[in-house]
N, C-alpha and C positions, 0 to 999 in steps of 0.2 A: 611650458611657457620658455621662451627663448629669451636670453640675455641680450641685454640693450649697452650698446659699447658706448663709451663716452668719450669725450677728446677736449681738452683746456684751449678756451679762446682767448688768447691773448688780449683781443681787443675789448671784449666785454668782460674778463675776468671772471668769466664762470665755463663750467664743463656741460656741453651740448653733447648731445647723442649723436654718434656718427649715422651718418646717412649714405649708404651705397647704393650708388647708380648702378642701373644694368652696363653702363659701358665698364665701370670699375670691376664689377664684379665678373665679368667676363676676362678683363685683363688677369685679374687674380686666379681666376681659374685656369686660364691656358698657361699662367707662368708656373702653377703649382702642376700642371700636367707634363710642363715641360722638364723641371727638376726633377720629378718622377719618373721620366723616362731615361733622363741620364744618368740616376742614381742606379735605374736598374739595369741600363746597358753595363755599368762598370760593373755592379756584381755578378752579371752573367759572365763579362769578360773574366773577371779574377777566377770565376768557378770553372770554366772551360777550360783555363790556364794550367790551374793547379789541381783540378780533380777531372777523374776520368768517369763517365756515366756510366753506372751498372749495366745497362743493356749493352754498351759496347766493349765493357769487359769479357761480357758472356759471348757475343759475338768472334771476340778476339781468341778465346779458350778455345770455342769450337772450332774457329779457322786453324789452331795450332794442331787440336787432333784430328781434323781431316787431310793436313798437311803430312803428319806421321803415317796414317793409312794410306795415303798416296804414294808414300815415300814405300811402305811394306808392298804395296801392290806391284809398283814396278818392279821391285827386289826378285816378286814371286813371277814376275815376267821373264824378267832376266833370267832366272833359274828354270824356268821352264822352257825358254828357247834356247839356252845353252844344252839341254835335254834331247829337244828334238833333234837338234844338228848333231848330237852324239849318236841318236837312232839312225838319221840319216846316213853317217860316217858307217855305220855297222851294215847298215841296208846293202849299201854300194859297193864297200869294201870286203866285206865278209860273206852275206847271205848271197848276192848275186854273182859272187865270184864263184863260190861254191857249188853254184847252180849255171855257172856258167852264162849268164845272161848279163846284157848290158846294164850298166847303172842307169837309171833316170838323170835324165840333162837337167841342168840349171833351169832352162825354159819352162818344161814340165813343171818342175819344183815351184817355180814361182810363178806359175800361171794364175790369172785371174785376180792377183794381187795390187789394187789400183793404189793410187794417191790421196791427197786431201780430197779431191772434187769427189769422193764417195761420201763425205761427210759436210756436203752442201747442206745439208739442215740442221747442224751445229753452227756451221759458219753464220747463218742468215741471222742468228740470234744473237749476236755481238755480246757472246758470255765474257764475263772476268775469264783470266787465265785461257782464253781462248787454245792459243798456239800448245798447250801442256794438255788440254782435254781431249783435241784432235790426235796429237802426237799417240797418247796412250791409245785412242780409238784405235789409229792404225796400227798397232803393237798388238792389239788384241786380235784384229782381224788378221794379220799376217801370222801369227800363231794359230787360227783356227785355220786357215787353208792350209798350211806347211801340215798339222795334223792329219785331218782331212786326206792333203796328197798321201803321206805317210800309210795310213791308214787302206788306203785302196793297194799301195805299192806291197805292204805286207800280204792283204787279199791275194794278190798276182801271186808273190812268192809263194805262198800255202798253195795255190792252185798249179804252180808248174812244179813244186816239191814233190806234189801227190804224184803228178805225171811221171816225174825223176825216178820217184822211188819205185812205180811201178814199172819202169824201163830197166834201172838198175838189176831189180828182182829178176825180169825176165833176161838179160845178159849172159850167155855164159861164162861162169867166174870162178868155178872150184873145177878139181881133177873129179874125173868121171869113177875112178877108182883110188881108194883111199891107201895114201903110202904105206901102210902099215901090212897090208896085203899086195902089195906092189913089189915084183919082184925085179922086173927090168922096164927102163921105156927106151924106147926108140924116138929119138927125138929128130932122125932125119925127116925131113921136109922138101920134096921135090923129086928129082929124076933118081929112082932106084932100081937095082937088080931084081927084076922076078923071077923069086926060087923055084919055080915050077916049070916055067916056060924060057927062061935063061934069057929073056931079054931086058933090055933097059925099058922103064915105064916110069909114068909119073905117079909120086904117091904124096896124096893131097891130106896127109892125116896124120898123127901120131899113134903108134903102137905101145898098148900098154901088157906088158907081159905077167901074168898071174894065174892061179892056179884055176882050172875048172869049177864054177857055181859062184865064183868070187862075185857079189854084188856089184852091179854097175849103176851109178846115179845120176840124175837127172842135173845138169851142171847150172841151170837157170829154171824159173818159171816159162810153161810153154803148155802146149797142147799136142796132143800124139799126131802126127801127120799121117803117118805109116808104121806098121808094126807088121811086118810080114817075112817070108821066107825068098830069098833072090839066091841065085846060082854062084853069084861070085861072094856077094857079102854074108851068105847064110842067112840065118835070122838077123833082121837088122831092126831097129827103130828111128824113125825119122821124127824128130821135133822140132815145131814151130815155135820159136819164142817171140816171133812178132820183132816190129824196129828194126825188119830185114835180116833178124839172124835166124839162123836153122840150126841143128846139128845132127849128127849122126853114129850112131853105135852099131857096130857090125860084128859079126862071129860069135852072136852070142849061143849058149849054150839054150836058153829060152827067153822070154820076154813075159812080163804081169802086167801089161797095158792094151789097150785098144784104142783104135783109129777115135780120134774126136774127145779121147779122156782128157782132162785138166791134170798136172802134174805141178810138183812145187820143187824148187831148187832142194838137191837132196833127199828127194825119193827114189825108192829103187825101182827101176825100169826093168831091168832082165840081170843076165849072169854071163860072167866071161865063158866063152866056151870055144868049141873049133869046129865050128858050121861055116860052110863056102868054101873059098879057094884061098886055103891056109895051111901051114904047116906045121902050128902049135897053137895051142890054147892063149888067147889074148884079146885083147878089145882093140879095134880098130875105130878112133874115134875121129872125126870131121867137124871142124867149126865154117858154115858158110854164111857170108853177107852179101846181100843183094845177090844171091844163088852163084857166088865164086867162093872156092875154097881159100879160107886165109891159115895162118899157122897157129892152132892152137895153144903152142907153146907160150903166146904173148897175154893169153888170158889167165888161165889157173895159178900161175906162180905166184903173182902177186898178191893173193889171199892165205899163203902161205907162211907161218911162223920161221923163222932162223931156222931152227932144229930140224923142219918139216924140208926146208928148199933145198938144206946140206944132204938131206936124204936122198932127195930127190936127184940133186946134182951127181951123189952116189950111185944110184941106180941107173943112170945115164949110162945108154951103149951105144954109141953109131957104128962100132964096127961089127957089131953083131951081125950074122945074115939076117937077112928081111924075112919076114913070117907071113907077108902078103905085099901084093901090088897095087893097092886101091892110091 
């Protein structure tokens, strides 16, 4: 049962019940709502001014963590870029220099590395910190491309290195007779007086004086082109090293290889003799490049130690009589 409100009437000097009209009720109701709204707005303003919502605190903490992780990511990208740059320097300045091949051009290394237009899908999303996101994507893409190009370069270097290694193994690069078994080396290359015909003739090789039966070594990997007897060369071996190089070993006592046989550098292919047109046991050794004789002295001495080279110099005698005229 609702309470009845009374008001004192001064005219009748009596308390009379209060009658609430619809109009007065509405005025009171909306007045109450207005006051409540004003009070609520004030409370909300004070709350937002002096207190941070829990959700906002969580988002702020998450943003700080993400920022720290972003900084760490960019630091790793910087380190990775520095290491790739170091690999590029070694590639161009060391590996390619050793193999005598040209370094990769900047155009090749930077091929297919585009700008921000590559990430138009990100730009169209109107992301917060859009520039930062796009720039990081660009750095990752550049690193990916540089790594890929460097991988291709290493594949190329590996292939060329294998070819060069095969070529280096094939090139004549050692003495055909070991120093400890060498008595004398005639280094005169060119015109030489024939000891039998008594005329000047071109001499296109080096003569290694050594006792009969001294082992003769292949000076590089090769295939035996010929192994036969010649009136002038006596028992002679021709090796085809590939890469336009060939070698000849003449005046042998005998040979122990046959045509078509593959030999390695250091294999014994025959023994010093005195066969053919010659006056004493020795090995006549020739190197041919593109079927033209060249001076062998420019090849084998580079693989000698200081002591071996000094001994070779001491054994050299260009004033001694010629042993053949090849």
